[in-house]
C-alpha positions as CSV (number, residue, x, y, z in Angstrom):
1,M,105.5,103.1,49.9
2,S,105.2,100.5,47.2
3,V,108.6,100.2,45.5
4,G,109.1,103.0,43.0
5,A,106.3,105.3,44.3
6,P,107.3,109.0,43.8
7,K,108.2,110.9,46.9
8,I,107.5,114.5,47.8
9,P,110.5,116.9,48.3
10,V,109.3,119.5,50.9
11,V,110.4,122.4,53.0
12,V,109.4,122.9,56.6
13,A,107.2,126.0,56.6
14,E,106.0,126.1,60.2
15,V,106.9,124.5,63.6
16,V,104.5,125.2,66.5
17,A,104.8,123.9,70.1
18,V,101.2,122.9,70.8
19,N,101.9,121.9,74.4
20,D,104.8,120.4,76.5
21,L,104.7,117.1,74.5
22,I,103.4,117.9,71.0
23,K,104.7,120.0,68.1
24,R,102.9,120.7,64.9
25,F,104.8,120.8,61.6
26,R,103.7,122.2,58.2
27,F,105.3,121.2,55.0
28,V,105.1,122.8,51.5
29,R,106.6,121.5,48.3
30,R,110.0,122.8,47.4
31,D,108.9,123.6,43.8
32,G,105.9,125.6,45.1
33,G,103.4,123.2,43.6
34,A,100.2,121.7,45.0
35,M,100.3,118.8,47.4
36,P,98.6,115.6,46.4
37,V,94.9,115.1,47.2
38,F,94.1,113.2,50.4
39,S,91.1,112.2,52.5
40,G,90.6,112.4,56.3
41,G,92.4,109.5,58.0
42,A,95.4,109.5,55.6
43,H,99.0,109.4,56.7
44,V,102.5,110.2,55.2
45,V,105.9,108.7,56.0
46,V,108.4,111.3,57.0
47,E,112.1,110.6,56.1
48,M,114.7,111.8,58.5
49,D,118.5,111.8,58.4
50,D,119.3,111.5,62.1
51,H,123.0,112.0,62.1
52,G,123.6,109.2,59.7
53,T,120.7,107.0,60.8
54,R,117.8,106.9,58.3
55,R,114.5,107.0,60.0
56,M,111.1,106.8,58.3
57,N,108.1,107.4,60.6
58,P,104.4,107.5,59.7
59,Y,102.2,110.4,60.9
60,S,98.6,111.1,60.3
61,L,97.7,114.2,58.2
62,M,95.7,116.7,60.2
63,S,95.5,119.6,57.7
64,H,92.2,120.3,55.9
65,P,91.9,117.8,53.0
66,A,91.0,120.8,50.8
67,D,94.2,122.6,51.6
68,S,96.5,121.8,48.6
69,A,99.1,124.3,49.7
70,G,100.6,122.2,52.4
71,F,100.5,119.2,54.7
72,E,100.4,119.3,58.5
73,I,101.2,116.6,61.1
74,S,101.6,116.6,64.9
75,V,104.3,114.7,66.7
76,R,104.3,113.6,70.3
77,R,107.7,113.5,71.9
78,D,108.6,110.1,73.2
79,E,111.7,110.0,75.4
80,A,111.8,106.2,75.5
81,G,111.3,105.7,71.8
82,R,113.9,104.9,69.1
83,G,114.6,108.6,68.3
84,G,112.3,109.6,65.5
85,S,110.0,111.9,67.6
86,L,113.0,113.3,69.4
87,Y,114.6,114.2,66.1
88,M,111.5,115.9,64.9
89,H,111.3,117.9,68.2
90,N,114.9,118.7,68.6
91,H,116.3,119.2,65.1
92,V,113.6,120.0,62.6
93,R,113.4,123.8,61.9
94,V,111.6,126.1,59.5
95,G,113.4,126.2,56.2
96,M,114.7,122.6,56.5
97,E,114.4,120.4,53.5
98,M,112.8,117.0,54.0
99,V,111.1,114.2,52.1
100,L,107.6,112.8,52.5
101,S,105.9,109.8,51.0
102,Q,102.7,110.0,49.1
103,P,99.6,110.1,51.3
104,V,98.0,106.7,52.0
105,N,94.7,106.1,53.8
106,L,94.3,103.0,55.9
107,F,91.7,104.7,58.2
108,P,89.1,106.3,55.8
109,L,85.6,107.4,56.7
110,D,83.0,104.8,55.6
111,A,80.7,106.4,53.0
112,R,77.9,104.0,54.0
113,A,77.7,105.4,57.5
114,K,74.7,107.5,58.5
115,K,76.6,109.0,61.4
116,H,80.3,108.9,62.5
117,L,81.2,108.5,66.1
118,L,84.8,109.5,66.7
119,I,86.7,108.4,69.8
120,A,90.2,109.7,70.4
121,G,92.9,109.4,73.1
122,G,95.9,111.7,73.3
123,I,97.8,112.2,70.1
124,G,95.2,109.9,68.5
125,I,93.2,113.1,67.8
126,T,95.3,114.0,64.7
127,P,93.5,111.9,62.0
128,F,90.1,113.1,63.4
129,V,91.1,116.8,62.9
130,A,91.1,116.2,59.1
131,Q,88.1,113.8,59.2
132,M,86.0,116.4,61.0
133,A,86.9,119.1,58.5
134,Q,85.9,116.7,55.7
135,L,82.7,115.7,57.4
136,Q,81.7,119.3,58.0
137,A,82.3,120.2,54.4
138,M,80.2,117.2,53.3
139,G,77.4,118.0,55.7
140,G,78.0,114.7,57.5
141,R,76.7,113.8,61.0
142,F,79.4,113.2,63.6
143,E,80.5,113.7,67.2
144,L,83.8,113.5,68.9
145,H,84.7,112.0,72.3
146,Y,88.2,113.0,73.2
147,S,90.1,111.7,76.3
148,V,93.1,113.6,77.4
149,R,95.4,113.4,80.4
150,S,94.9,117.0,81.6
151,P,93.7,120.4,80.2
152,A,97.3,121.4,79.6
153,L,97.8,118.3,77.4
154,G,94.5,118.5,75.5
155,A,95.9,119.2,72.0
156,Y,93.5,121.3,69.8
157,V,90.6,121.2,72.3
158,D,89.9,124.9,72.1
159,R,90.2,124.9,68.3
160,L,87.9,121.9,67.9
161,R,85.3,123.4,70.3
162,D,85.4,126.7,68.5
163,H,84.8,124.9,65.1
164,Y,82.3,122.2,66.1
165,G,80.7,123.4,69.4
166,P,78.6,120.8,71.2
167,R,79.7,117.9,68.9
168,V,83.0,117.9,70.8
169,H,83.1,116.1,74.2
170,V,86.3,116.2,76.2
171,Y,87.3,114.0,79.2
172,H,90.2,114.7,81.5
173,D,91.9,111.8,83.3
174,E,93.2,114.3,85.9
175,F,89.6,115.0,87.0
176,G,88.5,111.3,86.9
177,E,86.3,111.9,83.8
178,K,85.7,108.8,81.7
179,I,83.8,108.0,78.5
180,D,80.7,106.0,79.3
181,L,81.2,103.8,76.3
182,A,78.4,101.4,76.8
183,T,75.8,104.2,77.2
184,L,77.3,106.1,74.3
185,L,77.1,103.1,71.9
186,K,73.6,102.2,73.1
187,S,72.4,105.7,72.2
188,Q,73.6,105.8,68.6
189,P,71.1,105.7,65.7
190,L,71.1,102.7,63.4
191,G,73.8,103.0,60.7
192,T,76.4,104.7,62.9
193,H,80.0,103.8,62.4
194,V,82.6,104.1,65.2
195,Y,86.2,105.2,64.7
196,V,88.9,105.0,67.4
197,C,92.5,106.1,67.5
198,G,94.7,106.3,70.6
199,P,96.5,104.1,73.0
200,K,96.4,100.3,72.5
201,G,94.2,99.8,75.5
202,M,91.6,102.2,74.3
203,I,91.4,100.6,70.9
204,A,91.0,97.1,72.4
205,W,88.4,98.4,74.8
206,V,86.3,100.0,72.1
207,H,86.4,96.9,69.8
208,A,85.6,94.6,72.7
209,T,82.8,96.7,74.1
210,A,81.2,97.2,70.7
211,R,81.5,93.5,69.8
212,A,79.9,92.5,73.2
213,M,77.0,94.8,72.4
214,G,76.4,93.3,69.0
215,W,78.0,95.9,66.8
216,P,79.2,94.4,63.5
217,D,83.0,94.4,63.1
218,R,82.6,96.3,59.8
219,A,81.1,99.3,61.6
220,V,84.1,99.7,64.0
221,H,87.3,101.2,62.6
222,S,90.6,101.8,64.3
223,E,94.1,103.0,63.5
224,E,97.3,102.2,65.5
225,F,100.8,102.6,64.2
226,L,103.1,100.4,66.2
227,A,106.6,101.8,66.9
228,P,109.3,99.2,66.1
229,P,110.6,98.0,69.5
230,V,114.3,98.1,70.5
231,G,115.9,94.8,71.4
232,Q,119.0,92.7,71.0
233,A,120.9,92.7,67.7
234,F,120.3,89.7,65.4
235,E,121.5,88.2,62.1
236,V,119.3,87.5,59.1
237,Q,120.0,85.9,55.8
238,L,118.1,87.2,52.7
239,A,117.8,84.3,50.3
240,A,116.6,86.1,47.2
241,S,119.4,88.8,47.3
242,G,122.1,86.5,48.7
243,K,122.9,88.9,51.6
244,S,123.4,88.6,55.3
245,I,122.5,91.5,57.5
246,T,122.7,92.5,61.1
247,V,119.7,94.2,62.6
248,Q,120.9,96.7,65.3
249,P,119.2,97.1,68.7
250,N,117.5,100.4,67.7
251,Q,116.9,99.4,64.1
252,S,113.9,97.6,62.6
253,L,114.4,94.6,60.3
254,L,112.8,96.6,57.5
255,E,115.3,99.5,58.0
256,A,118.2,97.0,58.0
257,I,116.9,95.4,54.7
258,E,116.7,98.9,53.2
259,A,120.2,99.9,54.5
260,A,121.5,96.8,52.7
261,G,120.3,98.3,49.4
262,I,117.3,96.1,49.0
263,E,113.9,97.7,48.2
264,A,111.0,96.4,50.2
265,P,107.4,97.6,49.9
266,Y,105.6,99.4,52.7
267,L,102.7,101.6,53.4
268,C,102.5,102.2,57.1
269,R,105.8,100.9,58.6
270,G,103.7,100.3,61.8
271,G,102.5,96.7,61.5
272,A,99.0,97.6,60.3
273,C,98.8,97.4,56.5
274,G,100.4,94.1,55.5
275,Q,102.4,95.5,52.6
276,C,105.8,94.4,53.9
277,E,104.7,90.8,54.8
278,T,107.6,88.5,54.1
279,D,107.9,84.7,53.8
280,V,110.1,83.0,56.4
281,L,112.1,80.2,54.8
282,R,113.9,79.0,58.0
283,C,113.4,79.9,61.6
284,D,115.7,78.4,64.2
285,G,114.5,80.5,67.2
286,I,111.7,82.8,68.1
287,I,110.1,85.5,66.0
288,E,108.8,88.3,68.2
289,H,105.7,89.2,66.3
290,N,104.8,92.7,67.2
291,D,102.3,93.4,64.4
292,H,98.5,93.4,64.3
293,W,98.2,92.1,60.8
294,L,99.1,88.4,60.9
295,T,96.6,86.0,62.3
296,D,97.5,84.0,65.5
297,D,97.9,80.9,63.4
298,Q,100.3,82.6,61.1
299,K,102.3,83.9,64.0
300,A,102.5,80.5,65.6
301,S,103.6,78.8,62.3
302,N,106.6,81.2,62.1
303,T,106.3,81.2,58.3
304,K,105.5,84.9,57.9
305,I,107.1,88.0,59.4
306,M,106.3,91.8,59.3
307,P,109.8,93.3,59.1
308,C,108.6,96.8,60.0
309,V,107.9,96.0,63.6
310,S,108.9,92.3,64.4
311,R,112.2,91.0,65.7
312,F,114.0,87.7,66.2
313,R,115.9,85.7,68.9
314,G,117.7,82.5,68.0
315,A,120.3,80.8,65.8
316,A,119.1,81.4,62.2
317,L,116.4,83.3,60.3
318,I,116.3,83.1,56.5
319,L,113.8,85.3,54.7
320,D,112.6,85.4,51.1
321,R,114.0,88.8,50.3
């Protein structure tokens, strides 16, 4: 969050195994009070003390926006990740005390839309669960097209079909079922907005197809939180604070800055929001730009870096922090 934003002390109220890969977690305030208001598409950052390693991962809120009693998220286990999802799956239990950020919405519904076309892949269904509840309460027009690997891994399919009936369309990779995106986009009424959340390839496919068919960019919305990649350790000098830090292989640059006691702003920690953008004062080497915030020209100039997801290889990197 922006530096100084109040955090939410919570207790884990519920842990549910949704399928072999996904668990759902419900949090309530430790003081028994109401949760902050949020809108469909919002996320929170979950803080974890992973045996001495501080992890802070963003997760989309999937509880009903009108439910002020608690927040719910779903976490897909990633065996090859840095450890946050494994911590949530293996260590988080009912009754455990944790800390959440305030909700932030980088993927809101557009109030100008006449209809909302939702396209999800895998765990990308989570923000749409809250958005569909919000749209139904508002009387909004929408339909969901949800691609899953198999029936066993189709998280919340039965629940969504029960709630929304024929507005929910499900496609199974196992059976060779595919979204006919071009036909789907062509059939939409004027004023429709498209929202996509899922794997990187799906997001790029929807944007490229819509653009090729003449859809304005402002009518196509997407959300993708990038996980900070692992890599070789590297050294960084922080000019404003006068500190030198080492970024470990399984640690992000932002996490290393925070571990050195330096507060840095953030909203998503996934390379999407631009909040942690930092000026590069010297770069003797290669910045591995992993974000989707900076422009290609900015990345090529090596004068900016997104410390939440980007890394460095070379002799010297000096940042204005």
